[in-house]
C-alpha positions in Angstrom: 0.0 0.2 0.0 3.0 2.2 0.6 3.6 2.4 -3.4 0.0 3.4 -4.0 0.6 6.7 -1.4 4.3 7.5 -3.2 1.9 7.6 -6.4 -0.7 9.3 -5.6 1.8 11.9 -3.2 3.3 12.1 -7.2 0.3 12.5 -9.3 -0.1 15.7 -6.8 2.0 17.6 -8.5 1.1 17.0 -11.9 -2.1 18.5 -12.7 -5.6 19.1 -12.0 -7.5 15.9 -11.0 -9.0 14.8 -14.1 -5.6 15.0 -16.0 -4.1 12.6 -12.9 -7.2 10.6 -13.0 -7.2 9.8 -17.1 -3.0 9.0 -16.8 -4.1 6.7 -14.3 -6.6 4.9 -16.3 -3.7 4.4 -19.1 -1.4 3.4 -16.7 -4.7 0.7 -14.9 -5.4 -0.2 -18.5 -2.1 -0.8 -19.8 -1.4 -3.1 -16.7 -4.8 -4.7 -16.8 -3.9 -5.9 -21.2 -0.4 -7.4 -19.7 -2.3 -9.5 -17.2 -4.9 -10.9 -19.7 -2.0 -11.9 -21.7 -2.4 -9.0 -24.5 0.5 -7.9 -26.5 1.1 -6.0 -29.8 -1.7 -3.4 -28.4 -1.9 0.7 -27.5 -4.3 2.3 -25.3 -6.1 4.4 -26.8 -9.0 6.9 -24.8 -12.3 7.0 -26.5 -14.5 9.3 -23.9 -15.9 8.0 -21.9 -13.8 4.2 -22.7 -10.3 3.3 -22.8 -10.2 0.9 -25.8 -7.1 -1.5 -26.6 -5.8 -0.4 -30.4 -3.9 -3.1 -32.4 -0.7 -1.5 -33.1 -0.8 -2.0 -36.8 -4.4 -0.2 -37.0 -2.9 2.8 -34.7 0.0 3.1 -37.6 -1.9 2.6 -41.1 -1.8 6.2 -41.8 0.3 9.2 -41.0 -1.9 11.3 -38.9 -0.5 15.1 -38.3 -1.0 18.1 -35.9 -1.8 21.7 -37.1 2.3 23.7 -36.3 0.2 26.7 -34.8 -2.0 25.0 -32.6 -2.3 25.3 -29.2 -0.7 21.4 -28.4 2.2 22.4 -30.1 2.8 25.9 -28.5 2.6 24.0 -25.1 5.2 21.6 -25.7 7.8 23.9 -27.5 7.6 26.1 -24.5 8.5 22.9 -22.2 11.6 22.5 -24.4 10.2 19.6 -26.9 12.2 20.2 -30.0 10.4 18.9 -33.6 13.5 18.8 -35.3 13.1 22.1 -37.3 
């Protein structure tokens, strides 16, 4: 149980409660997938459900993000480089 408390304490600094719950849902779904013997899958959020998507389906086409969108600006502000 002590690890659970450490995780929750670390999560407190990670952002708002909804963000924390979302990331914990992804992690829990990934652990469930492993426990069920699944492999070659990606955990995907399709609100309000977390789904398992085959990796082949997740990479079957190129997905792009507009360079001027808020998400790109945010990650650049955090120091992420896209090689450009």
